C-alpha positions in Angstrom: -1.8 1.4 24.8 -1.4 4.0 22.1 -3.8 7.0 21.9 -5.9 6.3 18.8 -5.6 10.0 17.9 -1.8 10.0 17.6 -0.1 9.7 14.2 1.8 6.6 15.3 -1.4 4.7 16.1 -3.1 5.9 13.0 -0.1 4.7 10.9 -0.4 1.2 12.5 -3.9 0.9 11.1 -2.8 2.1 7.6 -2.1 0.0 4.5 1.4 -1.5 4.8 2.7 -3.9 2.1 6.3 -5.3 1.9 7.7 -7.5 -0.7 11.1 -8.8 -1.5 11.8 -8.8 -5.3 14.8 -10.5 -7.0 16.0 -7.4 -8.8 18.5 -4.7 -7.9 17.2 -1.7 -6.1 18.2 0.8 -8.8 16.2 -1.3 -11.3 13.1 -1.4 -9.1 13.3 2.3 -8.4 13.7 3.1 -12.1 10.5 1.2 -13.0 8.6 3.3 -10.5 10.0 6.6 -11.8 10.4 6.1 -15.6 7.4 7.6 -17.5 7.9 4.9 -20.2 7.7 2.0 -17.8 5.2 3.1 -15.1 2.1 3.0 -17.5 2.9 -0.6 -18.4 2.2 -2.0 -15.0 0.8 0.6 -12.6 -2.8 -0.7 -12.6 -4.6 -3.7 -11.2 -5.2 -6.9 -13.2 -7.5 -6.4 -16.2 -7.1 -2.6 -16.0 -4.9 -0.1 -17.7 -3.8 3.3 -16.7 -3.7 6.5 -18.7 -1.7 9.6 -17.6 -2.8 13.0 -18.7 0.2 14.4 -16.8 3.2 12.6 -15.3 6.0 14.6 -13.8 8.1 12.3 -11.6 10.2 14.8 -9.6 9.8 16.6 -6.3 6.9 19.1 -6.9 5.9 17.3 -10.0 2.3 16.5 -10.6 0.3 13.7 -12.1 -3.3 13.3 -13.4 -4.2 9.7 -14.1 -7.1 7.4 -14.8 -7.3 3.7 -14.0 -9.3 2.2 -16.9 -11.5 -0.6 -15.6 -13.3 -3.3 -17.7 -16.7 -2.3 -16.3 -16.2 1.4 -17.3 -16.1 2.7 -13.7 -12.8 4.5 -14.4 -11.0 6.1 -11.5 -9.4 9.5 -12.0 -6.8 10.8 -9.6 -4.4 13.8 -9.2 -1.4 14.1 -7.0 2.0 15.6 -6.4 5.4 14.0 -5.9 6.7 15.3 -2.6 9.9 13.4 -2.5 11.8 11.4 -5.1 15.1 10.2 -3.6 16.9 7.8 -5.9 17.1 4.9 -5.3 15.6 4.9 -1.8 12.2 6.6 -1.5 9.2 8.1 -3.3 6.5 10.0 -1.5 3.4 11.4 -3.1 -0.1 12.4 -2.3 -3.0 11.1 -4.4 -6.5 12.5 -4.5 -9.7 11.4 -6.2 -10.5 13.7 -9.1 -12.6 14.0 -12.2 -11.5 13.9 -15.9 -10.6 17.6 -15.8 -8.4 17.1 -12.8 -10.8 18.7 -10.2 -10.6 17.1 -6.8 -13.7 15.2 -5.7 -14.9 13.5 -2.6 -15.0 9.7 -2.5 -18.8 9.8 -2.2 -19.2 12.2 -5.2 -17.0 9.9 -7.3 -19.3 6.9 -6.4 -16.7 5.3 -4.2 -16.9 4.0 -0.6 -17.5 7.2 1.4 -15.1 5.9 4.1 -12.2 6.0 1.6 -10.2 9.1 2.2 -10.5 11.8 -0.4 -6.7 12.1 -0.4 -4.0 9.8 0.9 -0.2 9.9 1.3 1.8 7.1 -0.2 5.4 6.4 0.8 7.4 3.8 -1.2 10.8 2.7 0.1 13.4 0.6 -1.6 15.9 -1.3 0.6 18.9 -3.0 -0.9 19.2 -6.5 0.5 22.3 -7.4 -1.5 22.5 -10.2 -4.0 20.3 -8.2 -6.5 17.4 -8.3 -4.1 15.2 -5.3 -2.9 12.7 -5.0 -0.2 9.9 -2.8 -1.4 7.6 -1.3 1.2 4.4 0.6 0.5 2.7 2.7 3.2 -0.5 4.3 2.2 -2.1 6.5 4.8 -5.5 5.0 4.5 -7.4 2.6 6.8 -6.3 -1.0 6.0 -9.8 -2.4 6.6 -11.4 0.1 4.1 -8.6 -0.7 1.6 -9.3 -4.4 1.8 -13.1 -3.8 1.5 -12.8 -1.4 -1.5 -10.2 -3.4 -3.4 -7.4 -0.9 -2.9 -5.3 -3.4 -1.0 -5.6 -6.3 -3.5 -5.0 -3.8 -6.3 -1.6 -3.0 -4.8 -0.7 -6.7 -4.7 -1.8 -7.1 -8.3 0.2 -4.1 -9.4 3.3 -5.5 -7.6 2.9 -8.8 -9.4 2.6 -6.9 -12.7 5.7 -4.8 -11.7 7.7 -8.0 -11.2 6.6 -9.4 -14.5 7.7 -6.1 -16.2 11.0 -6.2 -14.5 11.7 -9.7 -15.7 10.7 -8.9 -19.3 
């Protein structure tokens, strides 16, 4: 049995999503890293996203807002830690306010069990025949992600990404 305090056991309880898409890896990577394409799909259903800042390179920062139909918009800030074409993107994402100041989940009116900052790793594996396995690992508790809607939001965004790739 793993020690619940080790990084390995914590990662096992994190959000993990894998999907095979019928598009070449370079194309899938590009839609994640092109400032023209990312805003078109990187939000859950019935939502939009606005980027105050979007610098998709190692050390680059972002400041974004998911615009929701009920007006409970979600501001975030983060930094791209790794952008390795066409294999991997790693970034941290933290809850923020409109001015880009970091906030706690509770202060932002979110579930207080949701981490104030998470690490997201997206990998792109070439399966040949113009297929890519896309894997998302978010260092956040999967049970909390399901309860708060973060997990289904990822699934909706991936659906929107596939639609955008096919357009």
